[in-house]
C-alpha positions in Angstrom: 0.0 0.0 0.0 2.9 2.4 0.8 4.2 2.1 -2.8 0.9 3.2 -4.2 1.0 6.5 -2.2 4.2 7.7 -3.8 7.5 8.6 -2.0 6.5 12.1 -1.0 3.2 11.0 0.5 4.9 8.2 2.3 7.4 10.6 3.9 4.5 12.9 5.0 2.6 9.9 6.4 5.7 8.7 8.4 6.3 12.3 9.7 2.7 12.4 11.0 2.7 8.9 12.4 5.9 9.2 14.5 4.7 12.0 16.7 1.3 10.3 17.2 3.0 7.1 18.2 5.3 8.9 20.6 2.3 10.7 22.1 0.4 7.5 22.6 3.3 5.9 24.4 3.7 8.9 26.6 -0.1 8.9 27.4 0.0 5.2 28.3 3.0 5.7 30.5 1.4 8.6 32.3 -1.8 6.6 32.9 0.2 3.7 34.3 -0.6 1.2 31.6 3.0 1.0 30.6 5.6 1.0 33.4 8.9 -0.5 34.2 8.8 -3.3 36.7 9.7 -2.2 40.2 12.2 -4.4 42.0 11.6 -4.9 45.8 12.9 -7.3 48.4 11.4 -9.2 51.2 12.1 -7.5 54.5 10.6 -10.1 56.9 12.4 -13.1 58.1 9.8 -15.3 56.4 7.0 -14.1 54.1 3.9 -15.9 52.8 3.2 -15.9 49.1 -0.5 -16.1 48.4 -2.7 -16.9 45.4 -4.5 -13.5 45.7 -4.4 -10.2 47.5 -5.9 -11.3 50.8 -4.8 -13.1 53.9 -7.6 -15.6 53.3 -6.2 -16.6 49.8 -4.3 -19.9 49.5 -0.8 -20.0 50.8 1.4 -21.0 47.8 4.9 -21.0 49.3 7.2 -19.0 51.6 10.3 -17.0 51.0 13.1 -15.7 53.2 14.5 -12.3 53.9 16.2 -10.5 50.9 14.3 -12.5 48.3 14.0 -10.1 45.3 10.7 -9.7 43.5 9.7 -7.8 40.4 6.4 -6.0 41.1 3.7 -6.5 38.4 0.6 -5.0 40.0 -0.4 -3.1 43.2 -3.8 -3.6 44.7 -4.5 -2.0 48.1 -1.8 -3.1 50.5 -0.8 -6.1 48.3 1.6 -6.6 45.4 1.5 -9.2 42.6 5.0 -10.1 41.5 7.2 -12.3 39.4 10.3 -13.9 40.8 13.6 -15.0 39.2 12.0 -18.2 37.9 8.9 -16.4 36.5 6.6 -17.7 39.2 3.8 -15.3 40.2 2.1 -14.6 43.5 0.8 -12.0 45.9 2.6 -10.6 49.0 1.7 -8.0 51.5 3.4 -4.6 50.9 4.2 -4.5 54.6 6.7 -7.3 54.1 8.7 -5.5 51.4 11.3 -2.7 51.1 13.7 -1.3 48.6 16.9 -3.0 49.9 19.0 -4.0 46.9 19.1 -7.8 46.7 20.0 -10.6 44.3 19.3 -14.3 44.1 21.4 -17.1 42.8 20.0 -18.2 39.4 22.4 -21.0 38.6 22.5 -24.5 40.2 25.6 -23.7 42.3 28.2 -21.0 42.4 31.3 -19.9 44.3 31.2 -17.0 46.7 34.7 -15.5 46.9 36.6 -13.4 49.5 37.2 -10.7 46.9 36.1 -9.4 43.5 37.9 -11.7 41.2 38.6 -15.4 40.5 42.1 -14.8 42.0 40.5 -14.6 45.4 39.8 -17.8 47.4 36.4 -19.4 47.6 34.7 -18.5 50.9 31.7 -20.8 50.4 29.3 -22.1 47.7 25.7 -21.0 47.3 22.8 -22.9 45.6 20.1 -21.7 43.3 17.4 -19.7 45.0 19.6 -18.3 47.8 19.0 -14.6 48.3 21.5 -12.0 49.4 21.6 -8.3 50.3 23.9 -6.3 48.0 26.5 -4.3 49.8 28.5 -2.9 46.9 29.5 -3.5 43.3 32.9 -3.4 41.7 32.9 -3.9 38.0 31.2 -7.3 37.2 31.4 -8.3 40.9 28.9 -7.8 43.7 29.7 -8.0 47.4 26.8 -9.7 49.2 25.7 -10.8 52.6 23.2 -13.5 53.5 20.7 -13.2 56.4 22.9 -15.6 58.4 25.9 -13.3 58.1 27.8 -15.2 55.4 29.5 -12.6 53.2 31.5 -12.6 50.0 31.7 -11.7 46.3 29.6 -13.0 43.4 30.0 -12.5 39.6 26.9 -10.6 38.5 26.1 -13.1 35.7 25.3 -15.7 38.4 22.4 -13.8 39.9 19.1 -12.2 39.2 
């Protein structure tokens, strides 16, 4: 169809369509229909994950402190989220905060005493273990687990 319009008309059509598309995206963003996922972390020692936004909804599983979550929806005092494996659930907003955290996404990895493979291995961590982020240095992240274990992880090993 574009070829039938002629090159000058096509250029005019594109010049008109681009601002309209940009305006539509801006409008959707302002109305909350398009937004970047907010990342939050569990702040309670243990948190219940539910099938819906109520205490009476089914308990699906539990997570420990520092478990990172990607917020998908907010409803009252409840947040629907996706986790590092793509699982979804609901959690009370009172159990979350903005602490920077990561979670191991590989089956097992080494946690080192410093930010390189030249540093000795302090301990190993398995998939699904969450950590609080203390600092970053290049591709390395210094982390601490709720039990006090501390060390450095390569950022490609975590979500």
